[in-house]
C-alpha positions as CSV (number, residue, x, y, z in Angstrom):
1,M,-52.3,175.5,-75.2
2,P,-52.7,173.3,-72.2
3,L,-55.7,171.2,-72.1
4,T,-58.7,173.0,-70.6
5,F,-61.7,171.0,-69.9
6,D,-65.2,172.6,-69.0
7,H,-68.4,170.7,-68.2
8,S,-71.2,173.1,-68.9
9,Y,-73.4,170.3,-70.1
10,A,-73.1,168.7,-66.7
11,R,-73.3,172.0,-64.8
12,D,-76.1,173.5,-66.7
13,L,-78.4,170.5,-67.4
14,P,-78.8,168.2,-64.4
15,G,-80.9,165.1,-65.1
16,T,-79.7,164.8,-68.7
17,F,-76.8,162.4,-67.7
18,L,-75.3,159.9,-65.3
19,A,-71.6,159.9,-63.9
20,Q,-70.0,157.0,-65.4
21,T,-66.4,155.5,-65.3
22,P,-64.9,154.1,-68.6
23,A,-63.8,150.4,-68.3
24,R,-60.1,150.0,-67.9
25,A,-58.5,148.8,-71.1
26,P,-56.0,146.0,-70.3
27,A,-53.4,147.0,-72.7
28,P,-54.1,150.2,-74.5
29,R,-52.2,150.9,-77.7
30,L,-52.4,153.9,-79.9
31,V,-53.5,152.7,-83.4
32,V,-53.9,156.0,-85.2
33,F,-53.8,159.6,-83.8
34,N,-55.0,162.8,-85.6
35,A,-52.0,165.1,-84.9
36,A,-53.2,167.6,-87.6
37,L,-56.5,167.9,-86.0
38,A,-54.9,168.4,-82.6
39,E,-52.7,171.0,-84.0
40,S,-55.4,172.9,-85.7
41,L,-57.3,173.2,-82.5
42,A,-54.0,174.1,-80.5
43,L,-54.5,171.2,-78.2
44,D,-51.3,170.2,-76.2
45,L,-51.2,166.5,-76.9
46,T,-47.5,166.1,-77.3
47,Q,-47.3,163.3,-74.7
48,D,-45.8,160.1,-75.5
49,D,-48.0,157.5,-77.4
50,Q,-48.7,155.3,-74.1
51,T,-49.9,158.3,-72.1
52,L,-52.2,159.2,-74.9
53,A,-53.5,155.5,-75.4
54,N,-54.1,155.4,-71.7
55,W,-56.1,158.8,-71.6
56,L,-58.0,158.2,-74.9
57,S,-59.2,154.6,-74.1
58,G,-60.2,155.6,-70.7
59,A,-57.7,153.4,-69.0
60,V,-56.2,156.3,-67.2
61,P,-58.4,159.4,-66.2
62,M,-57.3,162.4,-68.4
63,P,-56.4,165.4,-66.5
64,G,-59.6,167.6,-65.8
65,S,-62.1,165.0,-67.4
66,Q,-65.4,164.1,-65.6
67,P,-66.8,161.2,-67.7
68,I,-70.5,161.0,-68.0
69,A,-73.1,159.1,-70.1
70,L,-75.7,161.2,-71.8
71,A,-79.4,160.2,-71.5
72,Y,-81.5,160.7,-74.6
73,A,-84.5,158.8,-76.3
74,G,-85.1,158.2,-80.2
75,H,-87.1,156.8,-83.0
76,Q,-85.0,153.9,-84.2
77,F,-86.3,152.7,-87.7
78,G,-89.7,154.4,-86.8
79,G,-90.2,152.7,-83.4
80,F,-89.8,155.1,-80.3
81,S,-87.7,154.1,-77.3
82,P,-88.1,156.5,-74.6
83,Q,-84.7,155.7,-73.0
84,L,-81.9,155.0,-75.1
85,G,-78.6,156.9,-73.8
86,D,-74.9,156.3,-74.3
87,G,-74.6,152.6,-74.1
88,R,-70.9,152.3,-75.0
89,A,-69.8,155.9,-74.7
90,H,-68.3,158.4,-72.2
91,L,-68.3,162.1,-72.6
92,L,-65.0,163.3,-70.8
93,G,-65.9,167.0,-70.9
94,E,-65.7,169.9,-73.3
95,L,-62.3,170.9,-74.6
96,V,-61.9,174.7,-74.8
97,T,-59.8,175.7,-77.6
98,P,-59.2,178.9,-79.6
99,K,-61.5,177.4,-82.4
100,G,-64.4,176.9,-80.0
101,R,-65.6,174.4,-77.5
102,F,-65.7,170.6,-78.5
103,D,-67.0,167.5,-76.6
104,L,-64.3,164.9,-76.2
105,Q,-66.2,161.4,-76.2
106,L,-64.8,157.9,-75.8
107,K,-66.9,155.4,-78.1
108,G,-66.4,151.7,-77.2
109,S,-65.3,152.6,-73.8
110,G,-67.5,149.9,-71.8
111,R,-70.7,149.6,-70.2
112,T,-72.9,152.3,-68.6
113,A,-76.4,152.4,-67.0
114,F,-77.8,152.8,-70.7
115,S,-76.1,149.6,-72.2
116,R,-79.4,147.7,-72.2
117,G,-77.7,144.4,-72.1
118,G,-74.8,145.2,-74.6
119,D,-71.3,144.9,-73.5
120,G,-70.4,148.6,-74.1
121,K,-67.4,147.7,-76.3
122,A,-66.5,148.5,-80.0
123,A,-64.5,146.4,-82.4
124,L,-61.2,147.9,-84.3
125,G,-62.9,147.6,-87.6
126,P,-65.8,149.9,-86.9
127,M,-63.8,152.4,-84.9
128,L,-61.3,152.6,-87.9
129,R,-64.2,153.0,-90.3
130,E,-65.5,156.1,-88.1
131,Y,-61.8,157.6,-88.3
132,L,-61.6,157.1,-91.9
133,I,-65.2,158.2,-93.0
134,S,-65.1,161.3,-90.8
135,Q,-61.6,162.3,-92.2
136,A,-63.1,161.9,-95.7
137,M,-66.1,163.9,-94.9
138,A,-64.0,166.6,-93.4
139,A,-61.9,166.8,-96.7
140,L,-65.1,166.8,-98.7
141,G,-66.2,169.9,-96.8
142,V,-69.1,168.1,-95.3
143,P,-69.9,169.3,-91.6
144,T,-68.8,166.3,-89.4
145,T,-67.8,165.1,-86.1
146,R,-64.0,164.4,-86.0
147,S,-61.9,161.5,-84.7
148,L,-59.0,162.3,-82.7
149,A,-57.8,158.8,-82.2
150,V,-58.3,155.0,-82.2
151,V,-56.9,153.0,-79.4
152,A,-56.8,149.2,-79.4
153,T,-57.7,148.0,-76.0
154,G,-55.7,144.9,-75.8
155,E,-58.7,142.6,-75.6
156,D,-60.7,140.6,-78.0
157,I,-64.6,141.0,-78.0
158,L,-67.2,138.7,-79.3
159,R,-69.1,139.8,-82.5
160,D,-71.1,137.8,-85.1
161,T,-67.9,136.9,-86.8
162,G,-66.3,135.6,-83.7
163,M,-63.6,137.1,-81.5
164,V,-62.2,140.4,-82.8
165,P,-59.7,143.0,-81.4
166,G,-61.5,145.7,-79.3
167,A,-60.9,149.5,-79.7
168,V,-62.0,152.9,-78.6
169,V,-62.4,155.9,-80.9
170,A,-62.0,159.4,-79.2
171,R,-64.5,161.8,-80.9
172,L,-64.5,165.4,-81.1
173,A,-67.9,167.1,-81.7
174,A,-69.3,170.6,-81.4
175,S,-71.8,168.7,-79.0
176,H,-73.8,165.6,-78.7
177,I,-77.1,167.1,-78.3
178,R,-79.5,165.2,-80.5
179,V,-83.3,165.4,-81.6
180,G,-83.3,162.3,-79.3
181,T,-82.2,164.5,-76.2
182,F,-85.3,166.6,-76.6
183,Q,-87.5,163.6,-77.0
184,F,-86.3,162.1,-73.8
185,F,-87.7,164.9,-71.7
186,A,-90.9,165.5,-74.1
187,A,-91.7,161.9,-73.4
188,R,-91.7,162.7,-69.7
189,N,-93.5,165.9,-70.0
190,E,-90.7,167.7,-68.4
191,I,-91.1,171.1,-69.8
192,D,-88.7,172.8,-67.5
193,Q,-85.9,170.5,-68.7
194,I,-86.9,171.2,-72.3
195,K,-86.6,174.9,-71.7
196,A,-83.2,174.6,-70.0
197,L,-82.3,172.5,-73.0
198,V,-83.3,175.0,-75.6
199,A,-81.4,177.8,-73.7
200,Y,-78.3,175.7,-73.6
201,T,-78.4,174.6,-77.1
202,I,-78.9,178.1,-78.3
203,A,-76.0,179.4,-76.3
204,R,-73.8,176.8,-77.6
205,H,-74.6,176.7,-81.3
206,Y,-77.0,179.7,-82.2
207,P,-76.0,182.5,-79.8
208,H,-77.6,185.0,-82.0
209,L,-80.9,183.8,-80.8
210,A,-82.9,184.8,-77.6
211,P,-82.5,181.9,-75.0
212,D,-86.1,181.1,-74.9
213,D,-86.7,181.3,-78.8
214,A,-87.6,177.6,-79.5
215,L,-89.2,178.3,-82.8
216,G,-85.8,180.2,-84.0
217,L,-83.9,177.2,-82.8
218,F,-86.2,174.7,-84.8
219,D,-85.7,177.2,-87.9
220,A,-81.9,177.4,-87.4
221,V,-81.6,173.5,-87.0
222,T,-83.7,173.0,-90.1
223,A,-81.4,175.2,-92.1
224,R,-78.3,173.3,-91.2
225,Q,-79.9,169.9,-91.5
226,V,-81.2,170.6,-95.1
227,D,-77.7,171.9,-96.1
228,L,-76.0,168.8,-94.5
229,I,-78.2,166.3,-96.1
230,A,-78.0,168.0,-99.4
231,Q,-74.2,167.7,-99.3
232,W,-74.4,164.2,-98.2
233,M,-76.5,163.5,-101.3
234,G,-74.0,165.3,-103.5
235,V,-71.1,163.0,-102.5
236,G,-73.2,159.9,-102.6
237,F,-73.1,159.3,-98.8
238,V,-75.8,157.1,-97.4
239,H,-75.7,157.3,-93.5
240,G,-77.6,154.0,-93.1
241,V,-79.0,154.8,-89.6
242,M,-80.9,158.2,-89.6
243,N,-82.5,157.7,-86.2
244,T,-83.5,160.8,-84.4
245,D,-80.7,159.9,-81.8
246,N,-78.3,160.3,-84.7
247,M,-79.3,163.8,-85.7
248,A,-77.2,166.4,-84.1
249,L,-78.6,169.9,-83.5
250,S,-75.1,171.3,-84.2
251,G,-75.7,170.3,-87.9
252,E,-72.8,167.8,-88.1
253,T,-72.7,164.4,-89.3
254,I,-72.6,162.0,-86.2
255,D,-72.4,158.4,-85.9
256,Y,-70.5,156.5,-88.8
257,G,-72.0,153.1,-88.3
258,P,-73.4,151.2,-91.2
259,C,-72.5,154.1,-93.7
260,A,-71.2,153.8,-97.1
261,F,-71.0,155.7,-100.4
262,L,-72.7,154.9,-103.7
263,D,-70.9,153.0,-106.3
264,A,-73.4,152.6,-109.1
265,Y,-76.3,155.3,-108.8
266,D,-79.5,153.6,-107.6
267,P,-81.9,155.9,-105.5
268,A,-83.0,152.8,-103.5
269,T,-79.5,151.9,-102.4
270,V,-79.4,150.6,-98.9
271,F,-76.2,149.2,-97.2
272,S,-77.1,148.7,-93.7
273,S,-77.9,145.2,-92.7
274,I,-80.8,146.0,-90.4
275,D,-82.5,148.5,-92.8
276,R,-84.5,145.5,-94.3
277,Q,-87.2,147.8,-95.4
278,G,-85.2,150.5,-97.0
279,R,-86.3,153.2,-94.7
280,Y,-82.8,154.9,-94.8
281,A,-82.1,154.5,-98.5
282,F,-80.2,157.1,-100.4
283,A,-83.2,158.7,-101.9
284,N,-85.2,158.5,-98.6
285,Q,-82.7,160.7,-96.8
286,P,-84.6,164.0,-97.5
287,L,-87.8,162.4,-96.3
288,I,-86.2,161.2,-93.2
289,L,-84.8,164.5,-92.6
290,A,-88.3,165.9,-92.5
291,W,-89.7,163.1,-90.4
292,N,-87.0,163.6,-87.8
293,L,-87.4,167.3,-87.7
294,S,-91.0,166.7,-87.0
295,R,-90.2,164.8,-84.1
296,L,-88.1,167.8,-82.8
297,A,-91.1,170.1,-83.5
298,Q,-93.2,167.8,-81.5
299,A,-90.9,168.1,-78.6
300,L,-90.8,171.7,-78.8
301,L,-94.5,172.2,-79.1
302,P,-95.2,173.6,-75.5
303,L,-92.4,176.3,-76.0
304,I,-93.7,177.4,-79.5
305,D,-97.1,178.6,-78.0
306,A,-99.1,178.0,-75.0
307,D,-102.1,177.4,-77.1
308,E,-101.5,173.8,-78.4
309,A,-103.6,174.1,-81.5
310,K,-101.9,177.3,-82.5
311,A,-98.5,175.7,-81.8
312,V,-99.3,172.7,-84.1
313,E,-100.4,175.2,-86.8
314,I,-97.0,177.0,-86.6
315,A,-95.0,173.8,-86.5
316,N,-96.9,172.3,-89.4
317,A,-96.1,175.5,-91.6
318,R,-92.5,175.1,-90.8
319,L,-92.6,171.3,-91.7
320,D,-94.3,171.9,-94.9
321,A,-91.3,174.3,-95.9
322,I,-88.7,171.7,-95.4
323,D,-89.0,169.9,-98.8
324,P,-88.9,173.1,-100.9
325,A,-86.1,174.4,-98.7
326,F,-84.1,170.9,-99.3
327,R,-85.0,171.1,-103.0
328,Q,-83.4,174.5,-103.3
329,A,-80.3,173.5,-101.3
330,W,-80.0,170.2,-103.4
331,L,-80.2,172.4,-106.6
332,E,-77.4,174.6,-105.5
333,V,-75.3,171.4,-104.8
334,M,-76.1,170.1,-108.3
335,R,-75.3,173.5,-109.9
336,R,-71.8,173.3,-108.5
337,K,-71.6,169.5,-109.5
338,L,-72.6,170.4,-113.0
339,G,-70.2,173.4,-113.2
340,I,-73.0,175.8,-113.9
341,E,-73.1,179.6,-112.7
342,G,-76.1,181.6,-111.9
343,Q,-79.6,180.5,-112.0
344,D,-81.8,179.4,-114.8
345,P,-85.3,178.1,-114.6
346,A,-84.4,174.9,-116.4
347,D,-81.7,174.0,-114.1
348,A,-83.8,171.8,-111.9
349,A,-84.8,169.7,-114.9
350,L,-81.1,169.5,-116.0
351,A,-80.1,168.2,-112.7
352,D,-82.9,165.5,-112.4
353,D,-82.5,164.4,-116.1
354,F,-78.7,163.9,-115.4
355,C,-79.3,161.8,-112.5
356,T,-81.8,159.8,-114.5
357,A,-79.3,159.4,-117.5
358,I,-76.7,158.0,-115.2
359,T,-78.9,155.4,-113.4
360,G,-76.7,152.3,-112.9
361,A,-73.6,154.1,-113.6
362,D,-70.8,155.2,-111.1
363,W,-72.0,158.2,-109.2
364,T,-68.6,159.5,-108.4
365,L,-66.9,158.9,-111.8
366,S,-69.9,160.1,-113.9
367,F,-69.8,163.5,-112.2
368,R,-65.9,163.7,-112.3
369,S,-66.0,162.9,-116.1
370,L,-68.2,166.1,-116.7
371,A,-64.9,168.0,-116.5
372,A,-63.4,166.3,-119.7
373,A,-66.8,166.5,-121.2
374,A,-67.0,170.3,-120.9
375,E,-63.5,170.3,-122.4
376,G,-65.0,168.5,-125.6
377,R,-64.1,165.0,-124.4
378,P,-67.4,163.3,-123.4
379,E,-66.0,159.7,-124.1
380,A,-65.3,158.7,-120.5
381,L,-68.6,160.0,-119.3
382,L,-70.6,158.1,-122.1
383,A,-68.6,155.1,-121.4
384,Q,-70.3,155.0,-117.9
385,V,-73.6,154.3,-119.2
386,S,-75.3,151.2,-121.2
387,D,-77.4,153.4,-123.3
388,P,-75.6,156.7,-124.0
389,A,-78.4,158.4,-126.4
390,P,-80.2,159.9,-123.5
391,L,-76.9,161.3,-122.0
392,R,-75.7,162.6,-125.5
393,A,-79.1,164.7,-125.7
394,W,-78.6,165.9,-122.2
395,L,-75.1,167.1,-123.0
396,T,-76.4,169.5,-125.6
397,R,-78.6,171.2,-123.1
398,W,-76.0,171.2,-120.4
399,Q,-73.2,172.8,-122.7
400,A,-75.6,175.7,-123.4
401,R,-75.2,176.5,-119.6
402,L,-71.4,176.4,-119.3
403,G,-69.1,179.1,-118.9
404,P,-65.2,179.1,-119.6
405,D,-64.5,178.2,-116.0
406,A,-66.8,175.1,-116.0
407,P,-63.9,172.4,-116.2
408,A,-62.2,173.9,-113.0
409,L,-65.5,174.3,-111.2
410,I,-66.5,170.8,-111.9
411,R,-63.1,169.3,-110.7
412,S,-63.4,171.6,-107.6
413,A,-66.8,170.3,-106.7
414,N,-66.5,166.6,-107.5
415,P,-64.0,164.3,-105.9
416,A,-61.9,161.9,-107.8
417,V,-61.4,159.9,-104.6
418,I,-64.0,158.7,-102.2
419,P,-63.8,156.0,-99.6
420,R,-64.6,153.3,-102.0
421,N,-66.5,150.4,-100.3
422,H,-64.3,147.7,-101.6
423,L,-61.2,149.5,-100.4
424,V,-62.6,150.4,-97.2
425,E,-63.3,146.5,-96.4
426,Q,-59.9,145.6,-97.5
427,A,-58.2,148.2,-95.4
428,L,-60.3,147.3,-92.2
429,T,-60.0,143.6,-92.8
430,A,-56.2,144.0,-92.9
431,A,-55.9,146.3,-90.0
432,T,-58.0,143.7,-87.9
433,H,-55.3,141.2,-88.8
434,G,-52.5,143.7,-87.8
435,E,-51.5,145.2,-91.1
436,M,-52.3,148.9,-91.2
437,G,-50.6,149.7,-94.7
438,P,-53.9,149.7,-96.6
439,F,-55.6,151.7,-94.2
440,T,-52.7,154.4,-94.1
441,A,-52.5,154.7,-97.8
442,L,-56.6,155.0,-98.3
443,L,-56.5,157.4,-95.4
444,A,-54.0,159.5,-97.2
445,A,-56.0,159.3,-100.6
446,V,-59.2,160.3,-99.1
447,Q,-57.8,163.2,-97.5
448,D,-57.0,164.8,-100.9
449,P,-60.3,164.1,-102.5
450,F,-60.2,166.6,-105.2
451,G,-56.5,166.0,-106.5
452,P,-55.7,164.6,-109.9
453,E,-56.5,161.1,-110.7
454,H,-53.1,160.5,-112.3
455,G,-51.0,158.1,-110.2
456,R,-54.1,157.2,-107.9
457,E,-56.1,155.0,-110.4
458,G,-56.3,152.4,-107.7
459,F,-58.4,154.8,-105.4
460,T,-60.5,156.2,-108.1
461,L,-62.0,153.0,-109.9
462,P,-65.1,151.2,-108.8
463,A,-65.1,147.9,-107.2
464,P,-64.5,144.8,-109.5
465,S,-67.7,143.0,-110.4
466,T,-66.6,140.0,-108.1
467,F,-67.1,142.4,-105.1
468,G,-70.8,141.7,-105.1
469,P,-73.5,143.4,-103.2
470,Y,-72.1,145.6,-100.2
471,V,-73.7,145.2,-96.7
472,T,-72.6,147.1,-93.5
473,F,-72.9,146.4,-89.9
474,C,-73.1,148.7,-86.6
475,G,-70.3,146.7,-85.1
476,T,-72.5,146.6,-81.6
């Protein structure tokens, strides 16, 4: 179908954005284009590569687009900034497709009024990271924003490592409404704006609710976020920057900055160079989920009840329910990963004890090896750990919970291939120097995560010991 833009966010929510024009890339070049995504949404993007590069870098206005930069606030590593906003992104509008309405946003497309001294640009490596990891997450079945394309801008930009190629990623999202969007207006005590934002968010994402049902919205967002973080944890994903401006009310994963996947399992794992206190460590993600949602509840208090004390009481009851809700969602994820069906009161201990037994072992390989263990071949699993005795004892308990379909269930729930950190770095380094082969090969592998290991061993094994501690960067 022809491209059809709508601009309901700008039309319905004045005061939540500023009209801004993307920077004109001097020599845009299409690096990678997600033709399968465009086809799945029936988007007519059959233009030549140069036209697509011009449109998806912002060098030439896309027909029907009306670029804006969104305003929002956010708690960043616990500190509140009352005004953040899109400092290097431009929302072109909402593409109306047979599959729904999707924001089309350019990231790395130049300065806006919210840039706060930044250059508004992005480097090729981090933009390819977003494309790669979002494709992997989609293949893993984790709700995520999607990358439509990465376009090299034809200019070099300055980063800590020196001059690097600039790029723009074109991102599709159910929306870019964040917890920080609500905080922006709550900090200004603009209650009418919060009411309008509640009604808009409900209409766009939770149409079964009444337009003024702020508490219902909170409950619905909580349910989606609980499921999302449980799924992150299941695949060993560490977001790295779970600020309130990076929690989308749609329930999608948004912002693939300093993210990475576990190799060896350690609950305290941190990858982000700027998370020096471990606030967003792997095991802390459920805690930050609740903390971020408490900030949303705080913003919604005037709409929950006119009596502030009663509103606080209602909100606190909802917040107290997040931990048991997450625990239940996590247990369901673990049941699938362990290949057990039905429910047993001992399942929670079984899941926890397995995680304890594989501490220090490779997260992905340990779970994948359970399939062979269910078939009576536990050697590969036991080889993952330095002391196999606790794992042997655990296996006896686990096998008593298995049905005949356990091996197939395990293989369908546990990927053989994830974006291994050392392979991601190799691919991005090569791409930055003009060689796309490693990126293309890794992209193909992560888009088939549950396929057989045979013939793909180079993508299934952990990093060599010489790889060392992995540190990720935002790229700003």
